[in-house]
N, C-alpha and C positions, 0 to 999 in steps of 0.2 A: 666279288660276289658274296663275301660274308655279310658286309654292310647291307647289301641289297636285300637279301633273303632274311636277314635279322629283322631289317625294318618291315618287311611285307608280313612276317609271322605277328610281330608286336602290333601292327596295325590291325591285324584281324582279332588278335585277342582284345584289344582295347574296344575294338567296335562290338565284339560280343558280350563284353563285361558289362559296359555302359548300356548297350542295349537292353540286356537281360534285366538290368536294374530298372528301366523305364518301364518295362513290359510288367515287371512285377508289382510296380508302384499302383499302375492302373488295372491291375486285376487279371493279368494273363499268369499262366504257371510259368516257372522259371525255364521250362523245357522248350518254350516257344522259339522257333526257328525266325520269327519275326525280328528276335534281337539283331540279327546280322545286319539288314537293311537300316533299320531304325537307329542302331548302335554307329554306324557308319555316317548317317546323316547328321547325328548328334556329335560324332567328332569333327566333321567339318565345320560345324557352328563353334564348337569348343575351341579348336585351333586357330580359326579366323577371327574369333573376337581376342582372344588372349595375346595373339602375336602381335597386335597393335598397342599393346600395354607397356609401360616402362619394364625393361629386361627383354623384350622382344622374344626371341627363341625360347630362352630358359624360363620366361614366364608362361609360355605356351606348354612347354614340357611340363613343369609344375602343376599347371591346369589338369594336364591330361592324367597326371599320376594321381591328382587328388581325387578328381571323378572317379578314376579306376578303382582307388581305395575305397571311397565311399560307396560305389556300386557292389562291391563284395561285401563290404558290411551290411548292405541292406539284404543281400542274398542270404546272408547268414541269419540275420535277424528275423527274415520271414521263414527260413528253412525251407527255402524252396528248391526243386531240383535244378541241376544244369541241364542244357539240351543233350539229347542222347549222342555222346561222345562214341560208341560204336557205330554209329551212322555218320558223324561229323568228320571224325578223323580219317576215315578212308577215302571220303569224298574229297576233304581238303588236301590229302596226299596225292590222290590221282590228279586233281586239277593243278596242283604245283608242278607235278612232273609233266603234264600237258604243256603248261605254259613255259616250262623249261626248253622245249623243243627247239625254238630258234637259237638258243644259247648253244645247246649241243650240236646243232647245224652248223653254227660259226666257229664253234670252239671257243666261245669267251662269253662273258656276261658284260652288258653295256647298254647305251642307250639305243632303244629299238627305233627302227624305221629311218635311219641315216641315209641321206640320198633317195629317200622315197617320199617322205613328208618331212621336212626340215623346220616346220612350225616349232617343234621342240625347243629348238634354241631360245626363242623368246619365252617359252614357258619356264625354262631353267633360270632364265634372267629374272622373269618375274617372281619366281620362287625364292631366288636368293635375294632379291630385293626386300623381302618381308623380313630376312634377317639383318641386311645390311640397307637401311634405307638411304644412306648416301650413293648408292647405286644409281637410284632415280632411274629404274627401267622405263624404257619407252612403252606407252600404250598402243602399240600397232594395232592392235585388235579393237580399240575403242576405249576410251577412258572410262574407268568404272569397271573394266573386264571381271568377270567373277574369279575368286581366287580361292574358294573353298578347298579343292584338291591340293593347290599349291601350297596352301597352309598346312595341310597335313603333311605334305612333303617337307616343307621346311622345319616343322615342328621335330619329325622323327629324325632328321638329319642331325639337328641339334641335339638330340636325345642319345642316339646311337654313336655320334662323333663322325659321322658319314658327310657326304657331299650330297646336295640336291639333285644331281643327276642320277646316283644310286636310288635315292628315296622316291624319287619322282617313278622310277621303273618299279619301285616296291608297291606304290599306289596301284600302278597297272597291274601287277600281279596280284594284289589282294582283293581287287575288285571281283575278278570272276571266281576267286575263292569263295568270298562271301555270297556271290550270287548262287555259287552251287549249294551252300547250306542254306540260304534262303529258300531254294528249290524244294529242300526237303520238306518244308513246312506245308507244301501244298500237296504232297504225295504221301502222307503217313498211312495211307490204307494199303499201299502196295508191299509186297515182300521185300526183304532187305536189299537183296542183289538187284532187283528191278528199282528199288529207290535210288540206289548209288547210279547205276545208269543214267536213268533220267535226270537226275541232279548235275551230273558231270556234262552230260549234253547241254543242259540249260546253261551251264557255266561257259561252255566255249562252242556255241554255233557260229556259224561260217563268217557271218558280217561282224559278229563282236570280234571274233577272233582277227579279222581283217583291220579292225579298229586297233586292236592290241598291239599289232606287229608293227604299226606306225605310230605308237606312242601317243595315240588318241584317246584320251581318258573321260572325256565329259559325257560322250554317249552310252558306253558301258556302266558308267556311274548311275546315268539316268535310267537305264534298264534295270539295274539294282534296286533302286528306289521304287521303280513302278512294280516290281515283284512284290515289294515290301507293302505296298497299296492293295494287291491282291490278297496278301495274306490277313491285311487288317480288316479289309471288306468281309473276307470269309470268316473271320473270328465273328464278325456281326451275325451271321447267318446261322452260326454254331450257338452261339449265345442268346438268339433272337432280341438282340439289342438289350439284354437285361442290364448290362453296365456300359453305357454309351461312351463313358470315357475310355473303355479299353479300346474301342475303334478310333474315336476321335483325338485322342492325345498323341497316339502314333502317326496317326495321318497327318497332324499339325508339324511333328517332328521331320516327317519324310518331305513335306512340302517346303518347311524350311530349307532342308538338304536340296532339294530342287533349285531354291533361289541362289544357294551359295556355289552350287555346281554350274547354273546354266543361266543365272539372273533371270531377269522378269520374262523373256521370251520361252523359258522352260515351263512356265506355268500353263500352257496351252495343254500339254500332256496330261499332268493330273486332272485339270478341268475337263478335258474330253472323257478321260475314264470314268471320273465321277458321275458326270451326265449321262453318259451310256449305260453305266451300271444302273444308276437311278432309274431310267427309262425301263430297263429290262425289270427290275424290282417291280415296279407299278405294273407292267404289262404281266407278269408271269405270276403275280401275287394275287391279280384281280383287284388290286387296291383303287384303280379308276372308277371300281364301281361303289366304293366305300369313301369317298373323300373325307367325309365328316369325321370318321375315325382316323383315317390318315393325318388329319390337321391335328386332332388331340393327342395323337403319337409324337408328332414334331414338336407340338407345344411343351410336352412332357421332357423333352430332352434339351430344351432351349438352355437351361442352365450350363449342362455340359458342353453344349455346341458353343456358347459364350466363352466358357473356360479355354477350349480348344482354338478358338480365334484369337483369344488374349494371349495364350502361349505363343502361337504362331507370330503374333504382332512382337512379342519380346524377343524373340529368337532371330527376327529378320530385322529389327530396329537398329542394331548395331552396324548392320550393312547397307542401312537405306541410302546413304549418301553415295554408296558407289552404284547402286541400284539406279537411282536417279541420274548419276553421271552417264552411265552406260545408256540409259533411256535417250539421253540429250544425245549423246554421241553418234545413235543410230537414227536420230530424228524421230523417236518415238515409233520406230519400226516395230513389228510383232512377231508373229511366230517363228521359231527357230533360227532367226538371224544371228550373226555373230558381227562385230564391228568391221565395217569396210567391206562387206560381202555383197557386191552388186548383183543385178539379177541375172546377169549372163556368165557369172564366175564359175570356172570348172577347178580351181586352185590345182591340185594334182590329179585330177581325174582327166582322162582321155575323152570323156563325152559323158552324157547322162547313164546314170546307172540303169539297167533293166530291173524292172519291179519283180521279176521273177527271182533274182537273187535273194530277195528278202525271205525265201522260204526254206533257206538253209542247206540246199541242194545244188551245189555250183562246182563242179568238179574241175576247179582250175585256181591255181595259187594266186594269181593277182585279181583281185575283185574288180579292177578297174576294166576288165576285158572279158567277153564271153569265152567259154571254152571253143577249141577249135571246130568240135562237132556240135553245130548249132542244133541239128535235129535231136540228137541225144540230150543236149542240154534243155531244150524246150520239153522234151518228153519226161525228164527227170524232174523239171521244174512244176510240171503238169501234175505229177505224182504228189508232189508235195503241195499242191493245191487242193487235190482231193483228199488227202490226209488231213488238211486244216478243216476243211468242211465236215469231214466225220468227227474231228476232235470237237468242233463247235456242237454239232448234233449231240454228241454224248455229253458235253458239260452241261447243255441245255436240259437233257433228261435228268442230270444229277443236280441240277439247281446251282451249278458252280457259276453264278452270274457274274460274279467279280471278275474271273478271268475271261469270259466272254466279253465283259464290258470293256476290259483292258484292251483286247483285239479290235473291237470296233472302235474305241477311242484313237488308238495309235493309228490305225487305218485311215480313220478321217483326218487326222493330222497331216499324214503323209500324203493323202489326196490334195489337200489344200496347197501344202508347200510345193508338191511336185509341179501344180499349175500356176503358183502366184511367185516363186522364188527360184534362186539359181540352182542348177544340177548339183552344185556342191552342199548347199543346205538340203536339198531334198536327198542327198544322199544319207546324210545324218539322220534324216526322220526315216528313212528305210532301215538303218542299222538298228535304231533303239527298240523297235519290236521283237528282234530276234531271239532273246533268250525266252521271251514270252511265249512265242509261237513254239520253240522247241521243247517247253516246259508242257504246254497243253498238248500237243500232238503226241510226245513221248508217254505221257501219262494215259492218255487214251489208249494208245496201242497196248501200253502194259496192262492196263485194265481188262482189255478184250481178250487177253489170254487166260483169263479167269473163268470163261465160259465153260460149262459142263461139257464132258466128254460126249454126250450125247449129239452135240452138234460137232463133230469131228471136222467136217469141210469148212466151217466157219473158223474153228481153232486153228486149223492147218493155214488157211487164208490170212488169218489176223498174224500168225506168226511170220509167214512169209513177208507181209508188208512191214512188220516190225523189223525183221532181220534187215531187209532192204534199206527202210528208212535210217536206222541207225549206222548201217554199215557206210552208206553214201554220205550221210552227215558228217560222221568223223573224218572220213576219207577227205571230204570237202575242207574241214577245218585243218586237217593234217597238212594238205598241201599248201594253205595260207601259210602255216606255222613254219613249214621247211624253207619257204621262199623268203622269209623275213631276212632283213637287214640288220645287223648288231654293229654299233659303232666301234671301232677300235681306237685305243687310247695314245697310241705312240706319239702321233702328231700333236695330239692334245697335251700330253706331257712335255712334249718339246717347248710348244709355245708358252706354257706356263712357266717354264724354267726361265725364259726369257723377259718376263715380266719386270723383273728387277732392273733390267738395263734400261727401260722405257720410262722410269721416273715418273709415272702417271702424267706424262706429257701427251699432248696430241700426235696420234701415230697412224701413219697411213698403211693400210694392208694389201699388198700386190699379189694375192693369190686368191682362189675362188674357195671360199670355206664358209658356209653359211653360220657356223658355230664360233666364228673368231670373237665375237664380244663376249660369249660365255667363256672362252678359253682364255681371252686376255681380261678376265674380270677386273674391272676397277680402273682400266687403262681407257682414256678417251680415244678409242679406234675408230676408223672409218675405212670404207672401202669405195671406190668408184661405182662397184656394183650396187650400193646401198644410198649413198649420197647422203648419210646422216649418221652421228651429227658431223658437221664441218662440211667444207666446200669441195669436198673429193668429186670430180666430174672427169670425164673422159676427154682425151685431147682431140679436138676436131681433125687432127692431121690422122689420128689412129684410131678410128671407131671400133668398138668392140662387138664381136658376136659371139654367141653362145659356142663354147668350145675352143676359143682362142686364150692363149695365155696373157696375163697380165705382167706389165713390166714398167720401167721409169718412162718409157716412150708412150705409156698410156695415157700419161697425164702431163699437162704442160707446167711450165715454171712458175707460174703463179699459184697453181694448186699445190706444188711441192713447198712453197714457202708458207703453206698454212700449216705445216707438220713439222715437227722436231725430229721425228724419226719415221723410218719406213722399214718395213718388214717385207722381204722377198723369200722366194724359194732359192736354197743353194745351188745354183745352176749356172752355167756358161752360156746355156741355150736362151738367153735374154738380154735386153740392152744392159750396157753398163750405165751406172749412175752418173750425174754430173759431177764435176771435180771437187764442189763443195760438200758432197756426202763421204763419210769415213765410216769404215766398217767398225762397230765396236763390240759387236757379239756374234756368236753363230753356233749352231747346233748341227746336228746331222742333217737336217733338212732346211734349215732356216737361216738368214742372215739378217741383223739389224744394222741399219745405216742411220748415222746421225748426220743432220744438217748443220753445217757450220758457216754462217752467213748467208747471203741471199743467193738464190739460185738465178744465173743469168739465163734470159731467153734463149730457147735451143729450137730447132727444128728437125723434123724426120720426114724422110720419104715415105710414100704410101707402102707400108710394110706387110699389110695382111695378115696381122698376127706374129710375123717373124720377127727377130731381133734386130733386122736392118734390110736394106735392099739395095740393088745396084744402082748407081747413077748412070744412067744410061745416056750419055750426051748426044746420042743420035736423035733423041726426042727433044723437040724446042725447050719444052718445060725445065728437062734436067739440064740442057744447054744454058740456059739462062741462069740456072742455080749456079753452075761451074764458073760462070763470069763474075759472080757477086765476089765482094771482098770477105773474106772470112775463111773458116777451116772446118774440116770434116774429121770426124773420128771413124777410122775405117779399121777393118777387121776381116779375117778370113770367113768366107761364107760357111754355113754349117750343111753337113750333109744328113740327108733323111734317110731313114730305112724302115721299111715296113715290119711291123710285128705281129704276128698271128695272136688271135685270142687264146686262152687256155680255160679247161675245166679244172676243176680241183684235182691235184695230183698229176696234171698234164705238164709235158716237156716239148719244148720246141728248140731246134737250132737254126739260126740265121748266120749269114756270112755277111761282114763288113767289108766292102771294096774301099780301102781308104789309102790315101798316099802315105808315102813313109813319114814316120814320125810319131809324135804323142798325141792322142785325141782324148778329150775328156766328153764321156757319154753322159746324156740324160734322157728319162723317159716319162712321157705324161701317160698314166694309166689310172684306172680304177679297178680295184680288186678287194674282194672281202677277205682274202687270205694273203699272207706274206709270199713274196716271190724272191727266188734266189737266182742270182745272175753270175755265171762264170764264162771266163775267157781266159786264155794265156796271160798269166800274170795277175788276173782278176778274180776275187770271189767275192760277193757282196750279196747281204740280205736286205731287201726292201721291205719295210713294214707295211701292213695292209693298208688300203687308202680308199676312202668312199666319201673323200670331196668330190666336188663336182668336176665334171670333165672341164680340162684346161691347164691346170696346175702342171709345171713340168718338174721332176724330182731328179735329183742327182743320183748317179750311178757309180761312176768311177772312172779311171783312166785306163786305156789299153794303148800299146805301143804296136805299129804297124811297120812292117818290112816292105808293104807294096803288095804282098801276097794276101790273098782273103783270110780274115780274121774269123774265126769260128766263136760264137756267142750262144751259149745255153742258158734258156729262162726255163724255170720250173716253178710252178704254183704250188704251194702247200696245199695238203688236204686233212680238213679238220677230222675225217675219219668217222664221223657219226653223222646220220641223218641228212646229208647234204642235198640240196636242190639240185635238179638237172635243168634249170632254165637259165639262159644265158643272162637274163635280165638281173639276176640277184647274186649268183655265186661265181661268175666267171671272171677271169682276168682279161679286162678289155683294155686294149693299150691303143695309142695314137703312134704315129711313127716315131722311132727312136732318133734321137738328135746326137750327132758326133760334131763336136767344134774343135778345130786345131787347138792345141795347148800353146797359143801364142797370144800376147797382150795386144790390146788395140794401138792404133798409133794415129797420131795427129798429122794431118797434111792440109796444105792448102787447097781451097775448093778447087783450084785449076788443075790441081793433080788428082782430083778424085774421080775423074770420068773412068768409068769400067770397074771401080771400086765398089766393094760391098760396105756400104755406109750406114753406121748405126746412129748418128745424128751429127747435125752441123750448127754452127753458129755464124752469125754475120757481124763483121766488125765496122 
């Protein structure tokens, strides 16, 4: 927790200090909140460039420290004021509290979006690869994937002595904080309390929060940079372009930030915003009637424009090769794409998102679905549409053409992407305008409250609309925040403790954990579920389907011979390893097996995800097997007992009807909180588990006399802000597996009829 929040605060401070110096150098006052987005864009460039230099992480840390020190010196030298801390500190503090809701709801700080969108494991691997080039992370998203945010996470991980999983979460936290601070720059005319309210909503609108809780950082960063563009263009209006560099240089830095955040596809957003803004300027200023004078004005700013273009080229040039590689890996694809996303891709979506979600009023925690009451959802979204139209009209009256141009530009990009690319990419384009819309609508409503008391009905109507908008907008965001999943660290720490036994040798992972490459960092680990690196594939005799466990029978002997080590969960409810595998290490939940010599070919019966199957010699196929020369490893068949789901703090008691003797219990489950299981002679605490369904976890041993054995299961309750939706916070188990505490035995195939066979070999 300390590493995460220390890094988040340091990122915000570094961005503000560096951004303030850039703004001061080009003619802005030191108090401009344009510093927030400009500084973060500059920070991505600095970290991304410096981290490739000799010294890697420490070089990047030194570069940030030097730039911060020089920036402070520039401010002191110019005697310029700092941004208004009476505004900035409350907004930053409020946003920090709001973004902490997922951690409070889960009772821990960790990686957001576990088991919801598990792309984060690749981002962690990519960020760590910037510090350790020997890792050679796979470019699954396309060769040349943009790494600006990853470089910031890696640099601050090095600087604060933390890990990149914590500092990548810090980048996620810092982004809405900086967005809220940037929003203050557009609403300086409002009373202070109203400024705080609007800026806070601009920092955490519904879809921005939905991206935050799944650890998706590129789109919220793009929103921050676009708000920066609006502030820069508004500065042009206030100064009548008296100092063009005050507009053009920040724009150059912001566009460079777009390239480091989103690579070349991201350019479509600033391009669309600038074109729409220019069209509005021409239309509303009447410049189309005096083309000659406009041309002369443009010629007058050509030197500054050339300087800004040159600055943009210099900033982007260090990353030009990656940008080119990304373009090649995507076949030159344009708007909003990411490597490997095909036209029909849904990724983690259930289907295409409704455009109505983009208006920030969507009273449902999971953005992938519509609220249960479709009529109320439509009416609420329609209310949002009307408020946006109202805000656009008011902005046009005030000649706030930069904001209107940003709304038009992002809307055009979304319309194009929605009809030309995958629903997954369209969802990204829908999320990006969220903070812009919240900022404009919120500001328009707050300004409407300044009407004179002579128009009482208009004032009351505006107040009612404002209360409804802010209430439903914040409620929508809150529901999304409480629905968030936060990764537990128990299994992660266990796997990391086992790395020393693997000796950096090829290792096969036989459990379903999307993060195993990150958890076993540096080990050439593979899984049949990924098939890379290495030849790990499923055995044709035991095809895998989602929700089934993995074990030694899931792969064949040829595959096992490609690995020196195998990691399984520590349970008897799985197939036993071949005899040439020896247990060399174990933890509470896992076992490490070392291969000694070659694995002889073996065969399995159709098991359907079970650790074995009955050799039914009444069937011709099984009877033929029993007549072969060979042997079978037989075991007692497991017993499966249904277990009910639980809410946080919930308790259930089940009864096990078992034959006399000792039974080893295991349980496949997913739970955001720890689970306690008690029975006569058994009291065990199971750590929270958000791996995908299928992995089976050890529980313990019970002794049966033949009478029903009561087993009580209790799910812990974090006690604060818990969600009420089963998809996120509930304990969702598969049937408990009870296996007699007896070893497997080796019998001739002719004696295996009617026995529960784990695997068999022919001789």
